[in-house]
N, C-alpha and C positions, 0 to 999 in steps of 0.2 A: 835411281839408275846411278851406274856408276859413270867414273869420269871416261874410262876405255867403253863404255856404251854407248854412251855421246859422241865419241871423240868416231867411233865405225856407224853408226847410225847417220855421221853427217858427213863421213869419205862417202860410203854411196849413195849417199846423196849429192854429189858436188859428180861422184860417175855418172848420177844419170841426166845427170845438168847436160852435160857433155853430147847428150842426143840433141837439143835445141840448139848447142852450142856450137856445134857441126853443122847443123843445117845453115845457121845465121854465116858459115864462115863461109860454108859452098855457094851462100846466096841463092838459097834453093827456093823456087818457087812452084809449085805446083800447078800442071796444065794438063788437060786430058788426054794429050800427046805421051806425057812422059809414062801412063801407064805403059806404053808398048815398049820403053826400054829395057823393060825389067820385065814383060808377059810371062816369059819360062817359070818363073817362079813367082808369079801371082797365087798359084794356087798354097802357096805356102806361107805366104805373105796372108793371104782370107782366113787360112785357117787356124796361125797366127792369133791373129785380131781376132776371131769370133771364140777366143778362150776366155776375155774380156768381155764376151757380148751374149747377153739374155738371150736364149737359156742357156747357153754353152759356159757360159760364167757359174753358174750353181753350183754344176760338177767340177769346176776349178777350184769351186770354193770348198767341197764337200772333201776333195783329196788333197787340196794341199792343207786344210785343218785336221782332219787325220793324220797327215805326215808330223805337222806341228806335236800336237797332244802324243804320238808315239815318241818322236825326237826327242821331247822334255819331259819326258813319264819319269823318270828318274831328278828332278828339280822342282816340276810344277804339278799341281792337281790336275785332271782333265779339265775342271770346271773355270780355273785359272784361264787356262788357255782359250780356253774356248770362248769364255765372258767376253777377252781380250782382243779374239778373233770378231767376233759380236760388234763389239765397241767400234774398232777400227774400222769397220766396213760401213756399219751404218752409220759415223760420224761424216767419216771422209765420204761417202757417195750422199748423205743429208746437205752437205757443204755445197759440193759442185750442185746437186740439183738446185739449192736459191741460188748459186753465180750464175748460174745459166738463164734461170728466170730473170734475175736482174742486170745480166749486160747484154745479154740477147745478141749473139755478134757472127753474122754468116759463117757458115763451113766454106772452107778452099772453093769446092766445087759448087757451089752456087755462087761466090764471088768472080770464079771462070764463064757464069751463064751470063751472068751482068756484063762482064767487058767482052763478051762475044756478041752481046743485043739480044742474046733471047731475050732476056730482062730488062726492063729499063734500070732496075736497082735490085739488092738482093729482099731489100724489103719487101719487092713486089713478088718475088716468086713464093716467100713465106705468107702471103697472103693469100693464096692458089691452093684449092682442096687439093688434097693429095694424089687422086689421077692423073692431075695436070701436070703437079709438079713430079712424078716420075715418068710422066710422058719425056716433059724435058732435059732430065736428068740419063734417060734413054736417050735420047737423039745429038746429049753432047758426045757421048762416048760410044757412039755409031760406029768407030772404027777401031774399038779395040775391044777387048774381052768384055763379055758382058756379065763376068759375074763382079767385077768393079762397080758396072751401074747397077746390079742389083744390091749391092751390099750399101751404093749409097743410097737407093731409093728406100732402104728400108731405114736410114739415119740422116734421115735430112731436118733432125732439130737442131739447136745452136751449138755451137761451135766450141766456144770462152764458158768454164774449163772443159779439160779432157777427162773423161769418166772412165778411159782404159788406161789414160795413165796413171790417175788415183789408185785405180786397179790394183796393177801390176805392181807400183811401188810401194805400195802400202804392203803388199804381202813379201816383198823385199824386204822391209823395213821391222815388218813385226821378227822375222827371221833374225835379223841382224839384232834388234833388241834384245830378246829373248836369250841373244849368246852362242845362237849356233856357231857351228863351225865353220870354216870357212868352203872345206869342199858342201856345205850345202846353200850360204850367200852367195857364191859365187855363180855357182849354174842359175841361180834367182837371179843374179843380177843380168846374166846375159840374157836371160827369157824376158826378164822386164823391159830391157835396153831394146830387144828387137819391138818387143809391141808398140814401144813406143817410137820407133821408127815406121813400122807399118801402119802408124795413124797419119804420117806425113806422107807416106807413100799412094798408098790410098786415097788423098786429099780427103781427107776426115777434120783435118787439125794445121793449126799453126806452130813454129816453133814457139811461140808466147804460151801458148796453150798448154803445151809441157811442161815448159819453165815455171809456170804459176801453179802447175797441179802440182807438182813432184816436191816445188816448195811449202805448197799444203800439207801435204800427206805430211812432209817430214816434221813441219812445226808440230802439227797432230800429235806423231805418232810421239816426240819426245815429250809432248803431254802426258800422254794415255802413261810410255816407261816411270815417267819423272813421277806420279802422283798416283794415277790409279794402280798400275803394278805392284808399288809395296804394299800395302793393302789390302791384297787379294788372299795371299800366303796365310795370313788371321783368319779369314774365314773359309777358307776351303784348304786346309792344311795336308798335306801332302801324305799319304796312307802306301806306301811301296815297298814289296816283299820280294827277294831274288827268287 
């Protein structure tokens, strides 16, 4: 991994960290009524966040993998790009799942339920059966767009860390680590940053979730590009003809 690649990877990482930093600076706290403040934009935020939500995330993965294979076709064999994408997603999502099971932190909308007295503690919410959890979520969002409640009801697992953040930042760092041009990396950075913001606005994550998830993705991709990628061209030599 060249010094320039290392520097650019961490420059973009710092750029992503501006999202949670901005939320802290603005003292942002998710409340049910917050959803009303951007109701006209809700469909767009939900569409954006769904790009990192199964099963739609599969389509996102296929499209971005195909794009990287094509963009890097003169520099790396398709097997190299495909394996790096698979390792990126597999390792980061595996770490995310392990951390969620270990920390078991409630999501912001679950904390809001406890603060409003609908449950005694967030832990009480997670002990309820799914149908009762969903009923509480819809009750909390009764004065807002039902699509937010539907999204929350589908994702009332734990908050920390953010799988959507790791997913989006991983794709950005793959492009940066491979040395893609700024005309590729900059739009990906906007997309990733917007996905991070959507997780805050929809009551799914705290700023700390985004911060740690971004750092986890950055550390893991530094390792992938420093120690894994240099070994792959020997195994998968580039065969390209004009």
